N, C-alpha and C positions, 0 to 999 in steps of 0.2 A: 378721758374722762375725766373734769378738772372739777375741787370742790367749790361748789356756792357759800362760802363760810357764812359772808355776811347775811342773805337771804334766808340760812335757815338760821343763825340768830333773831332774826326779824322774826319770822313765823312763830319762834318761842316764846319772844318774849310779848309777842299780842296776843296771847292769853296766858290768861293765871290759872289754868284751870288744876295743873298738872306741878306746880310747886310749891315746895313741903312748908316756905313760910317769907315773907317779905325779904327775908339777910339773902336767902339763894337767889331770890328774885333781882337783887340788886347788886348781887354779884355779876350775874349772868350781865346787865345791863353794862356792867366797868371792863368784861370783858369784848362785848361787842363793841365799846367804843374804842378799844386796844387796835390799835394798827401794826405792830411789833410783831411778829410769830413769838419771839422766844420770850418777851414779857407775856404775851397772850396763855402760854405753854404755863409759866408759875401763877399765872388766877387760875387753867384748868384745874393743875393741879390741887392750889386752895378749892377750890368747888370739888374736888372731887372726896379732899382730906373729909371735910366739913359737912360732906352731903353722899356718904359711899352709896347709900340705895335709893336715891335719886330716881324719881319716875322717869325721868330723864337723860338715865345713864349711856345709852344706845346713841342719842344723838349726841352726849358729849364725845362719847369716843370717834364720831364720825368729826365731831370739831377738832379733838385732837390728830386725826389723822390729815388733815386740812394743814394745821399749824405743819407738822411733822413735813408736810408736800412743799409748804413755802419754804422750810429751812434746807431741804434736800437729804432731810436722812431715811435716806428708805429702810434700813434693819429699825427703827420705832417705828414708822411705818408697815411695816410686815408684823412686826409683834402687833400694834393694836389693831390692824386690820381681822387676825386670827384671832384676837380677842373679840373683837367686835360677829366673825362668822360663827364663835363658839356659842356667844353669848345670847346671836339671833342668827339663827342656822337657816333662816332665808334672805338672809340680808347681802343684796346684790353689792352695795356697796361695798361690804367686806369681801367678797366672795372675788368681787374682779380686783381688788389692789391685790390683795394677797397671791391670784392667781399672774397676775403683773411680776409681781416683786420675788415670788418664791424662784422664779428660775436663776437669779443673782448671787443665789445661797453655796454657799460651796459645803460639801460633805453632809447634805440637811439627816436629821434624823427621822425617823420613820414615820414616825405623829405627824411633822412636817408633810410627808409627802401624802400622808392620806388624808391631810385636809387640803393640802394642793389638789387632791383630784376631785375632792367633793366640791370645793371651788367649780372648777372647772365645769362637771357636771350639771353643777347648777346654773353656772352660767348658760349653758347651753338648753336648759330645760327653761329659760327665761327669757323674755322681747331679746331681739338681737338688732335695734332698728339701730341704737347706736353705732357709728361704725368703730369697729376693730372688738366689738365685745366675743364672736366668734372668734375671731385670730387671738386675741388673748387668753382664750379660754384651751382651744385648742392645742396652742404652744405650751400652756402649759402643762396638759396633759399628756403632752409628748413627752415633755422635757420629764415628767415623774415615771412614765415607764421607762425611760430610759437609765434614770437612776436607779430603778429597780430591775435594770440590765433583762427588759421584759422589751427585745429592740421592736418587733414583730409589730405591736401596736406602736410603737413609737415613731417607727417608717410610717407608718400610716396617718399617722397626726401631722407630722412634720409636710408629707405631699398634701395635703387638704391645707395647711397653714399656705404651701407656696400657691396652692389655688389661690387662695381666698386674697393673698399676695404675692406678687410672683416677682416683686422687687426687691423681698426681703432677704438678703444675699448670708444673715445671720441663722435663718431657717437654714437656706441652701447649705453653710456648716457644720449645722446641728445634722441634718440629715446626711450630709455625705460622711458626717464620722461614725453617725450611726449601721451605714451600710459597711465602711470600713468595715467595724467592728466585729460584725459577721461572720468575717471572709468564708463567704460563698463565692465561687466560681463566677454565679449571672448578677452577681451583685458589685463586682469589683469595678467594673465599667464604669457603672451608675454611679457609684462613689464616686472615682473621679473627676467624673461629669463635674456633681455639686460640689466638691474643691474647688474644681476650677471655675466654678464659676462666682462661690465666695470669695476667691483670691484674683479675682478678675474683671469682677462688676463695679464699675465707681457710679452710675448715677444714684436717684435719691436712692434710702434704704441701702445703696452699698457701705461695707465697713469701715472703721479708720484704717488710714495705711497701715500702723502698727501691725493689728490685727488681720489686714489681707496679707503680711509679709509673712505674718508666722504660717500663716494659714499656705503658701506660698511656697514655705521651704516643706511643709505637711507633704504637701501635692506633689512635689520634684522626689522626696523620695519618696512616696510610694510607687507613683508612676518609673520611676526608673527599675524601683525593686520588681513590679511588676510584667512591662515592658521590657526592659531589658537594657533601654537606653534614654535616654532625652529626647529621640526623634519624635516629632507629630504633636509635643507637648503644646506649642507656640498656639497651634492651628488649632489645640484642644481648646486653652483659653479662648481663643478668641469666638468659637462656636457656643461656647458653653456662655459666654458674657453676653450673648444677642439671645441666649432663650435659656429658662430656669428648665427644662427637661429635656433628655436627648431625644433624638428623631428616632421612629421605629427601626427596628433594628441595628443602631448603635452597637459597635464594639470597640474593644482597644487588642490589638493582637496582644497576647502573652510573650513572654519572651521564650517560655517555653513551646507554647503551637510555633512560633517565627523558626526555631531551631528544628521542630519536625518540619516545616513546611520548606525549609529550606535542604533538608535532609530530603523529603519527597523529591524536587525538585532534580539535586543530584543523582539520586537513584534512579527517576525517569530519564537520566540523559546517559546513564552508562549503562543500566540493565532496565528498559522500559517493560521487557514481561516480567520480571520480578515487582516494579513497582506497581501493574496493573493488576498482579493478583494482590500484592497487599493490603492495595484497594479495595479489591472485591471481599478479599477475608474480613478487615476492619466492619465493613458493612454490614455483612454477616453477622459477626459475633455482637453489633450493637444491641443495645436494650429493643430497638426499631428492626431487627435483622428478619424475622417469620417476614414484618411487611415489605420488606425492601426485598427477596427472596418470591414473593408470589404479586407483590407488583411491578416487580423493576429484572425479576434473575430469570425465574422460573419460562425454561419452554423459550430461552435466546440463546443463543451465541455466545459462548465467553471467550476472552481476545486471546490470542495465541500467545500458549503459555508454553515453560520447559522445566522438565522437573526429571527427577530419579526414580528407575523403576524401582519398586520396594519389595512388590508380589506381581505374581503369574497365575492365572488357574484360568483352567486347568495348567501345570507347566509347560506340558510338554507342545500343546496346543490351544494357546490363551484364549479367553474373548473376555477376561477380566481383568485387568492394571489395579494395580494399586500405586499410589504416585507419590511422591513426597515434594514440595518445595521451595519451603524455607529452609528447614530439615530434611537431608536426605534420608535421613532415617525412620521420619514422623510419616504415615499418612495423613494426606490431608485434601486428597481425590482418589475417587474407584472411579475409573473409564470404563463403561460397558459397551464393547463394539457390537458392530452390525453384524460380522463373521468375525471366526477366531483366524490369528495368524497360523500358517504350516509350520511352524519352529519355534523354537525357545530362544528367549533371550537371558543373558546373565544380569542377574539382579545387581541392581548400581548402574546399566544403561541410564544414558541419558535422551530424553527424548522432548523432541517438539509435537504440540498435540492442538489438536482444537478439538472442540467438542459443545453440545448444550446442554445446559442445568436441569437437572431433572428433581432431585431428593438433597436434603440437608441435616445433617446432625450440629447441636450446638457445643455435646458435652458426651463424650467427646467429639471434636469438630471434625466432621468428614462433608465434603459435597459429591456428590455421586452428577456424570455426565456421561451422554452419550455418544457414540462418536463412531464416524466410518470410518474403518481402518485406512484406507486412501488419505486420510489428516495424519497420520501419525508419521514423524519422520525421525530414524535413527534408529528402526529393526532391523535386526542383522538381516542379512536377505537369507535363503535357506541355503543347504550347503549343497552344491551342486553332485546328482547321481553318477556315480564311478561308472566310468566304462567300462564293457568287458573285456575281459583278455583275449589278447589275436590267437 
């Protein structure tokens, strides 16, 4: 949005209806004739001093804005836009420039944030035909929410900004920062994607080299801290440079997940039965454990397992066995046999068994399976009957 100071002055000078007197009119004619923004500011100051309550005070503030814009004086532009918006609450000119310039401020006071929120909402409620108005409004609103530590609303505004302007690497940097600040596991990979885009995108809308390098250093630190090393970082940069949002299902393996995966792979190699049971138990103890049991496990055979006998009921001819797997002293599985063993076994006996899942409890954890006695191995043979004396 650019100011058209000369047409505005021409329109003001064309009508004498609002002038206080001829001197005010002549003073504004002098402003109209002045091409130097610095000298125009001096004339505007004279006008403001001589006619502080002029009927054209709001137009005068817009002329101040135009002069400050020509001088590249952002702080005074912001101050003047705030004055204009306070004096004229429905001023779209004041709202636009205040919303545009506010995010350049460091440690803004709460009243400035409140005015920035007002400016953003005013722009969203008004006509959006001029290019960039909605983007400016949402950028300001997201930034205001960010400064207030309202990260959820800030995230949503920045996402909408990227939908309006996918090439805005600056918004990607802000969105990545807001996502990272929240330190939520599901937001870490999207945060790294946005920071990677901000540091790698070089086309129109990209950040200056210095900022890209700074964000790149932050990205590398966060990535290696999360992933464990820098492997895959170059691929991430290349992918993020090509798209503003990650694809569905995008994830980055954390160092903890990688360690668990490697441990699981090693355990599967050394003790496949233990690894199989750990996977089953973890699924049963997850928040979706009931769903997993009812849809995938109930009535289906378990993988062949090995465990330690903790209890047998009844002791002499047991038909129900309590087994510990991860901890040989802690019950995890109850095996209900189709027929009783004819003899007892010592507690602590290691058994190999198969079975079909029948029921389970989460707390304390206990899985009940039904099993054919013939699938149990490791049970001691019945003692041989003594031969009668000759």
